[in-house]
C-alpha positions in Angstrom: 17.5 -6.5 -113.4 16.9 -9.9 -111.9 15.3 -12.6 -114.1 13.6 -15.7 -112.9 13.7 -18.1 -115.8 13.2 -21.8 -116.4 16.1 -23.6 -118.0 14.2 -23.8 -121.3 13.5 -20.0 -121.2 17.2 -19.3 -120.4 18.3 -21.5 -123.3 16.0 -19.8 -125.7 17.1 -16.3 -124.5 20.7 -17.4 -124.9 20.1 -18.4 -128.5 18.4 -15.1 -129.2 21.4 -13.3 -127.6 23.7 -15.1 -130.1 21.4 -14.4 -133.1 21.0 -10.7 -132.3 24.8 -10.5 -131.4 24.1 -8.8 -128.0 26.6 -8.8 -125.2 24.4 -9.8 -122.3 21.1 -11.5 -121.5 19.9 -8.2 -120.0 20.5 -6.4 -123.3 18.8 -9.2 -125.1 15.7 -8.8 -122.9 15.8 -5.0 -123.4 16.1 -5.6 -127.2 13.1 -7.9 -127.2 11.0 -5.5 -125.0 11.8 -2.3 -126.8 12.1 -3.5 -130.4 8.8 -5.4 -130.7 8.4 -7.1 -134.1 5.6 -8.9 -135.7 7.5 -12.1 -136.3 4.5 -13.5 -138.1 4.9 -10.6 -140.6 7.1 -12.3 -143.3 8.5 -9.0 -144.6 9.7 -7.9 -141.1 11.2 -11.3 -140.6 13.0 -11.2 -143.9 14.4 -7.7 -143.2 15.6 -8.9 -139.8 17.3 -11.9 -141.3 19.1 -9.8 -143.9 20.2 -7.3 -141.2 21.6 -10.1 -139.1 23.5 -11.6 -142.1 24.8 -8.2 -143.4 24.1 -5.1 -141.2 25.3 -2.8 -144.0 22.5 -3.8 -146.4 19.1 -2.0 -146.5 17.0 -3.8 -149.0 14.6 -0.9 -149.3 17.2 1.7 -150.0 18.0 3.0 -153.5 21.5 1.4 -153.3 22.5 -0.6 -156.3 25.4 -2.4 -154.8 25.8 -6.1 -155.4 24.9 -7.3 -151.9 21.7 -5.3 -151.7 20.7 -6.5 -155.2 21.3 -10.1 -154.3 19.4 -9.9 -151.0 16.5 -8.2 -152.8 16.4 -11.2 -155.2 16.3 -13.6 -152.3 13.7 -11.7 -150.3 11.5 -11.3 -153.4 11.6 -15.0 -154.0 10.8 -15.7 -150.3 7.9 -13.2 -150.2 6.4 -14.5 -153.4 6.5 -18.0 -151.9 4.6 -16.6 -149.0 1.8 -15.3 -151.3 2.8 -11.6 -151.5 2.0 -10.0 -154.9 4.7 -8.4 -157.0 3.0 -5.0 -156.4 3.0 -5.5 -152.6 6.7 -6.6 -152.6 7.5 -3.6 -154.8 6.0 -1.2 -152.3 7.8 -2.8 -149.4 11.2 -2.7 -151.3 10.5 0.7 -152.9 10.7 -0.8 -156.3 8.3 -1.2 -159.3 6.6 -4.6 -159.6 8.6 -5.3 -162.8 11.8 -5.0 -160.8 10.4 -7.6 -158.3 9.6 -9.9 -161.2 13.2 -9.5 -162.4 14.6 -10.1 -158.9 12.5 -13.3 -158.5 13.5 -14.5 -162.0 17.2 -14.0 -161.1 16.8 -15.9 -157.8 14.9 -18.8 -159.6 17.5 -19.0 -162.3 20.4 -19.2 -159.9 20.3 -22.9 -159.6 20.6 -23.4 -163.3 24.0 -21.7 -163.4 25.6 -22.4 -160.0 29.1 -21.3 -160.8 28.1 -17.9 -162.3 25.6 -17.3 -159.5 27.7 -18.5 -156.6 27.3 -15.2 -154.6 23.6 -15.4 -154.9 23.4 -19.0 -154.0 25.5 -18.5 -150.9 23.3 -15.6 -149.7 20.2 -17.6 -150.5 21.5 -20.5 -148.4 22.5 -18.2 -145.5 19.1 -16.4 -145.6 17.1 -19.6 -145.4 19.3 -21.1 -142.7 18.9 -18.0 -140.5 15.2 -17.8 -141.4 14.7 -21.4 -140.2 16.7 -20.7 -137.1 14.5 -17.7 -136.2 11.3 -19.6 -137.0 12.3 -22.5 -134.8 13.0 -20.1 -131.9 9.6 -18.5 -132.5 7.8 -21.8 -132.3 9.3 -22.7 -128.9 
């Protein structure tokens, strides 16, 4: 496959290659073509960010492991800030709305007890950094 790209397009594609951890620009193009995503869909974007940060975590699975729980807290907080209802987030994460309320409360309280909640704070920081990185690429 031969690509005719401007330097700006090539730079953007190279950044996407790094983000998606793909081995070549050709595979990056294939990934973008055959895995269309609604990047304006906040939930899809959040799932993508979590999968890039920790490919072993499925936030909608019934798993109760610590990493999945912590990412559910971060994603719940993010989606609430985007205007999603507790019920809507619950449906997306296969949880009851009361669980989402709890996840958000845990995420909100993390800053009050930074030593106890260090794993959550680290995941939260990584999530928002990667989210901003993907959002900037989307705007270009």
